[in-house]
N, C-alpha and C positions, 0 to 999 in steps of 0.2 A: 596530508598533501593537498595543497590548495590548487584550485583550477579557476581559470578565467571564465566567467559566465558571459557568453556572447548574446544571450537572449535579452530582449528588451522588456520581457515580463516573466514572472515566475510561473513555473508549472508545478502542480501538486506532486507530480511523480518524478521530478528531477532531483537527483541524478539517477534514481533507481529504476526508472521506467525505460524499457527499450525503445529505440526509434522505430523499428519495424514491427507494427502491431501484429500483422498476420504471421510473421516468422515466430514471434513470441508466443502467440496462441498455439501454434503447432508444437513448440517446445513445451508449453504448459500441458498440452494434451499428452505428449510422450512421457513427461514427468509423472503425471497422474497414473497412466497405464503402468509405468515402471513400479509404482507403489501399490498396484492392484486396485486403483480407483478409476472412476469414469468421469470424463469431462463431458457432462450432459449438455444439451443444447442451451438450457437456462444458465448453467454455470459458465459456459463459454461466452454467452451474450453479456452476462453481468461483468465478466472479466474484460471483455471488449469495451464496454461502456466505461469502466474504470480507467482503462488504458487511454481511451480517447478524451477523457475529461481533463480540463485545464485546472480543475480545483477538486477538493475532496467532495465525494458524492454521498448524499444521504440515501438511505434505503428506499424511501418513497419516491425520490427523484429517479432512482434506477428503475423502480417498478413502473413509473409513468413512461419510461423510455424503452420498455420491453415490447416494442411493436411486434405484432403478429404472434406473440407468445400468450395467447388468450387465457390459458389456465393459470397464468402467473398471479399469485396473490401474495400479500406481505410475508406469510410464513415461507413461501417458496424462495423469495429473494433473500430472506434472512438465512435460510439453510444454505443457499448458494454462497453467500458471504462467509458463513462459518466454514464451509468447505475450503474456499479460497484462502482464508486465514490459516486453517490447519495445514494446508499445502505450502504455505509461505509465499503465496501469490498475491496477497493483499494484507493491508494493515488497517486497523480501526484507530482513528484519532478520537479518543474517548471524549475529550472536552468539546469537540465539535459534533460528536455523534455522527461521524462521517467516515468514509472509507476511501483508500487509495490503493492502486495496484503497486506491486513491487516486482521488479524484474530480476532480482538477485536469487534465482532458483538454485544456483550452484553452491550456496553455503547458507548456514544458519546465522542469523544476526538479529539483534534487537533493533527496533526502529527508534530513531531519534528525529523528531519533527521540530522544525523551526516555524512557529506560527506567528505571522505578522498581525499585530493588533490594529494596524492602520488600514491595510488593504485586504486582510483576510487570507492572503496566500499561505500555503503550507508546503514546505519543502522538506523532503527526507534527506537527512544528512548521514552519510556513511561514516559514522564516528567510531572508528576502530578502537582507539585508546579508551574512549568512554565505555564501550561494550566490554573490553578486556577488564577494565577497572570494576565494572558492575559484577562481572562473573567472579573475579577474584574476591571482592568484598562479600558477596553473597555466599560463596563457597566457604570463606573463613567463618561465616555465621552458621555453617552447617546446612545451608539452604541451596537447593538446586533450582535454578531458574529455567523454566520451560519456555517462557516468552516474556518480553518486556517492551513497553512502548514508553518512551520518554518524550515529554512535550515541553518545549521551551518557548515562552511567549516574549515578544519584543517587537523590534522594527526591522523589516527586511532591508536588503541593500538598496533596492529601488526607492523605497519610501524614505530612507535615510539620506539619499542623495540630494 
């Protein structure tokens, strides 16, 4: 299902990121509690930084922006990122070694990223048919997919215009 993009620039988290960051953080906290997990101060701050970022974030950039979280060291940020990925609240774009938030907590899905080689924008595409095909083909091979991130490189709509 296509939708018109009214933005003049691409956001890394579009269309998967919610518009209301605070409401989503509350939802993420409730989701973690429902699963017997805790949304610690560091995990919450890392998720907020991902939600507020206009582009994929590297772990060391996140670390540099953890104002007032004095004990935060690289392993702390990586543990927070691992937790967020396990909970389906973030994805890692391997080729960029960077992370983005994902607001689709209500269902499991594989991430499909469109990465522009001109401007560096990364947009998550909700590719239902692609995900269904991947699940069917891997199941036919006797393989159960736990998680998948598909990265497509090319030119975004803004740069192509």
